[in-house]
N, C-alpha and C positions, 0 to 999 in steps of 0.2 A: 349299843347301837351307834353312839357318837363315835367311838373308836373304830367301828367297822366302816363308817362313812369316810373317816380320815384315811383309812387304808385304801378305800376304793378310789378316792380322787387323787391320791399321790401318784397321784396318777400318779445280784451280787458279783460285782466284779471283784471277787475275793482273792487276796494273795495266797497262793497255796491251793491245796486240794481240799475242797469243802464238800462233804458228803451229807452232813446232817443239819444243815442250816435250818430247814423247815421244822425239824424236830425241836431245836432250841426255841424258835419263834413260837411254835404252838404251845410249848411248855410255859413260856412267859404269858401268853394269852390266857391260859388257864389260871395263872396266878392273879392277873389283874381282873379277871372275870369272876374270881372267887370260886372256881371249880377245882377245889383242891383234890378231890377224889380222882379226877381225870389226870391231874398232874402227877399224883402218886402212881397211877397205872403206868406212867411213862418211865418210872425210875427203876434203878437197879435194886436188887434185894438189899444190898448194904445201905443204899440211900434210904430205902423204906424204913429200915431199922433206926438209922441215925436221924431221919427227918420224917417221922410218921405224919399222917394227915393233920392231927391236932397241933403238932409242933410247927408244921409248914404254915398252917393257918395263922398261928400266933406270930411267926416270923414275919409274914407279909403284913399283918395288921400292925405290928410294931413299926415296920418301915413306913407305912402310910400315916401312922400316928405322928411319927417324928418329922416326916418330910412332905406330908400332904398326899393327896390322891395321885395315882399314876395318870399322866397326861398323854404319853405317847413316846415312841422311839425316835431317836435323832440320828444314830450312827451305829453301824455294826462293824466290829473288827474281828478277825479270825486268826487263830494261831494253832499250832499242833504242840501237844505235850505228851511225848511218847505215843501210846495208842489212843490217846484222847484228843478229840477236837474241842477247842475252847472258844466260845463266842463271848466277846465283850460288847454288850449292848448298852450304849449310852442312852439313857432314858430321862425324860422330863417328868419331874414330880411338881406339885404345886409350889413348893418352897425352894427346890434346888434340882440339880442334875445328879444322877447316880449312875455308876457303871454296874450293870447286872451281869455277873460272870457265870455262864452256864457251861458245864463240861458234859460232853457226850462220849460214851465209850464206843468201842468198835462194833458193838451190836445195836447201836442206835438207842441206847438207854441213858437217861439222865443220871450222871454220876456225881455232880457237884453243883452247888448254888452258893454264890458269894455276892456281897454288895460292897462297893467302894465309892468314895467321892470321885466324880468324873473330872477328868482334866479338861481344861478349856481347849476347844478345837481351834487350830491355827490353819488358815488357808495357805497352801503351798502353791506357788506359781507352777504351772505346767512347763515342761522343758522347752516348748516353742515360744515362750514369752521372754522378751528382752526389755526389761523396764528402763534401760538406759535410752531407749529409742522413743519414748513418749512421756508426756506429763499427764497427771490426772487432776482434774479441776472440779471442785464442788460447785454445783449449780442449783438453782431453784426454778421450777416450772409452775405455771398456773397463776390464777388470780384469787378466786374465792377459796379453792382447794389447793393450797400450795404444797408442792411435792419436792422432796429432796432428790437430787440426781447427781450423776457424775459424767464428765466429758473427758474422754481420753484423746489426747492430741499429739500427733507425731512431732518430733523436735525440729525437723527440717523446715526451713523457711520457704514455703511454696504453698500452692493450693492443693487441697486433698478432696477425695470423695468422702462422704459421711454416711454412716448407717445408724438408723434409729432402731433399737431393740424393743419389740412389742411382745409383752408377756403372754403366757398361756393362761388358762382359766384359774380362778382362785385368787386370793389376796397375796400376790407375790411381792417380794421386795425387789430392789433394782438389780440384784444379782440372780434373781429367780432361784433363790436358795431352796433346795430340797435335801433334807438331811445334811450331810457334810458337803454336798455338791453345790457349786455355784456356776451353772452353765453360762449365764450372761456375763459374769466376770471373766470366765475363760475366753469367751468370744471377744469381749472388749479388749482385753490385754493382748490376745493373739492377733486380732485384726490391726490394732494400733501399733503393734510391733512391725507391721507390714504397711505402714503409711496410709492407714485409713482412720479417720476420725470416727469415734463411736459415742453415741449418747444413750445412756440408760437411766432409768428413774424408778422410784417406788410407785407401785400401782395405787391408784386412789382408794380402792377397796381395802388395801392393806393398812393405809394410814387413817382413813375416815369411814371405814365400813360400818361402824356402829352408829354413825351420825347420818347415814344415807338412808332415808325412809323407803324409797323405791329406786332400785338400781336398774337403769337401762344401759344399753351398750354405748350410748353417747356418754353417759356418766362414767362407765367403767373403762372405756377404751378411747373412743373417737376424739373427744374434746382434748384429752391430754396429749394424744399423738399430734394433734394440730398445733398445740402449744410448742411441742418439740420441733416440729417443722418450721414454725415461725422463728424459734430461737436460732436454729442452724442457718436459716436464710439470712440472718443479719451478720453472720460471721464472714469476714472478708476472705478467710483462708479455706472456706468450703465452696467447692464448685458444683458438685452433684450430691443429691440426697437420695438414699435408698432406704426402703423399709425392710427390715428382717423380722418376720413374725414367726414365733414358735407356737405350735399347737393352735389354740384359739386365736393367737395373734396372726398366725399364717392364714387361718380361715377368713379373717377379716381384712387382711392386707389388700386383696384385690379391690374391695370397696373403697378403702382409704386412698389407694392410688387413682382410682377412677374419679375421685372427687377432689384431687389436689394435683394441679399441673406441675407442681414443683418436684414431684417424685420422678426420678429417672429410672427406677427399676425396683423390683421386689424379689425377696428371697423367702420362700415358704419352707420352713423346717418342721417336719412332722405335722403338716397341715391337714385337718379333716376335709374331706370333699363331700361328706354326707351329713345327714341330720345328727345332732348330738344324741338324740334318743337311740338311734340305731347303733351308733358307736358304743354307747354306754351299755346297752344290752349285750353286745358282743364281749365287752370287757368283763361284765359280770359272769357270763357263761364261762369265760376262760378262767376267771379267778375261783370258780367253784372247786376246781381240783385241788386248791390249796386249803380248803376249809373243811370243818367237820359238819355233820348232818344238821346240827342246830343252826349254824350260820348259813348253810345252803338254803334252808327254809326262808331266812331273812332275805337272801339274794333273790329268791323266787318272788317274794312279795314286791320287792323293788322293781323287778323286771316287769311284773304286771302293771305297776304304776306307770312305768315308762311307756309301755304299750298303749295304755289309756291316754297318756299325754300325747303320744304320736298320733293317735286317732281322734284327738280333740274331744275326749270324753270326760275331762276333769275341769273344774272351775279354774279360772286364771290365777287365783291367789293360793291355790293348793301348793304346798312345797313338796318337791320330789328331789331327793338327794341334795337337800339344802338350797335348791333354787325354785322359785315360783314357776308355775306353768307358763305364765305370760313371757318369761325369759326364754324358754324353749321356743315359743312361737316367734318371738322377735328374731332369734338367731336364724330361723329358716329364711327370713327375708334377705340375709346376707350370704347365702350359699355362694362360694367362690366361683362356681361354674356359671353363675349369672353375669359376672363382671369380667372374668378373664378373657372371653372372646373379644371384648371391645378395647382391650388395653394395647396400646401401641408402644410398649416399653419392654425391655428385656425382663425375662422371668426365669428364676432358678428354683427348681424343686429339689429338696433334699429329704431323704427318708432312711431311717434305720430299719433293716429287715427284722431285727429282734424287738421291735416296738409292738407291744400288744395293745396299746391304747389307741394309736392311729396306725393302721396297717397298710400293707402293700396294696390292698383294694383301693385305698384313697390315693396312693401314689400313682397307680395305674390310671385313675380317672384324671388326675391333675397334669401328669407329665406331657400329655399331648398339647397342652396350652403353653408349654415352656420352650425357650430356646436352648435350655440346658437342664439336665436332670441327673441326679445321682442316687443310687440305691446302695447302701452300705450293709454288707452281709452280717457284720458282727456288732452293730451299734443299736442301742436301745432308744427310748423316747427322748432321753437327754443327750443323745449322740455320744454316749460313753460306751466303751468297748466291753463286751462280755461274751460268754459262750453258753451253749446248752439252751434249754427252754427258758424264756424270759421269766423272771421271778418277781412277784409283786413287792419283795423287800429289797431288791437290789439297789434301789435309790438311796438306801441307808449306808451303803459302803462307798468310801471315798474314791472318786475318779475325776477325770477331766474330759471335756469335749475333745474328741479325737483330732490329732494334728491334721489328718487328711481332710477333715471338714474345713478347718481354717484355710488350708492351702487351696481348696476348691473355691471357696468364697473369694479369696484374694485374687485368684486367677480370673474368675468370672468378672469381678469388678474391673480389673485391668483391661479385659477384652471389650468391655462395654463403655 
């Protein structure tokens, strides 16, 4: 159940032609769920003889005995070896990271399973970044809850516009790291390569989540954004301050701007326009097509809980998908459509058409409040390029925020 929830809230742009990615993922899911009989059913006849159910069980138990329990996937790489598709799945175990190498034959059958020590992932700058044009400075925000952050500052001696990056839901780090992807680092480096100061910081729930007894939106988001605004306001080389909110951050950005006159404009990237319950129900219905019958039943149970949450039929302290009911209720108070009509500042709406977490429905609601909006046909929730049906595991493949997103933000800031 825990791993299912992790998959759901995460909330493949693969090099080459990848046909059997879901096959490899499902095989791994059967292994860490101890459903060895189902894993065997997916295997070639040769594989069944070489690694029968008893030996497969022994192999997986030996791995977990040595390295601890499986914790989740971090990255997926893909290559071709003759007629075989080979998936290298970097996975977190309690004690270390391992590469789980799964081969799939041309008929979609599992033909190989190997384990190696995983290589450390190294972030590679996207092509649009020029690190000679800016400096990166370590900063600290907050008082009681001190947070590490980074400020990227263009090298030229003049005043600049500044952008604060506000995270999506969940305990994000300052780069909004998801698998091998770091969309906030891409944005910071790309924008600062184009004469824009960018401030990003670790989210409070990432650093102090286990010490926070009751999490409100003020604790999770608002207070630390205000610290960031105050920090930038004291810098002599910052002339205007913009808020760029991704997902949940975009949902809350209109309220932040409404209550702080220092904000000169807001950028909403993949921002919901509707209740969280409604969006999550849509996500779960979409994700069902990637699951087996057993997990679909779990999805249906969660959907019923979400419907009861939406209809105010559950106690405030009941947890639904890891969040208490009172959190869902509080979010409703900050619907962006309540605050956008009263804003007298420029608004930019950006949305990927391949985003199954926040969809074109939300974009169509929000764009009428903006002075500019962009819908990208080939980008997902992280604004990374892909094709075909959005896949719930594509966030595990390395990519970068698309250059056209960087260019559109830079142009919009210049025009405002």
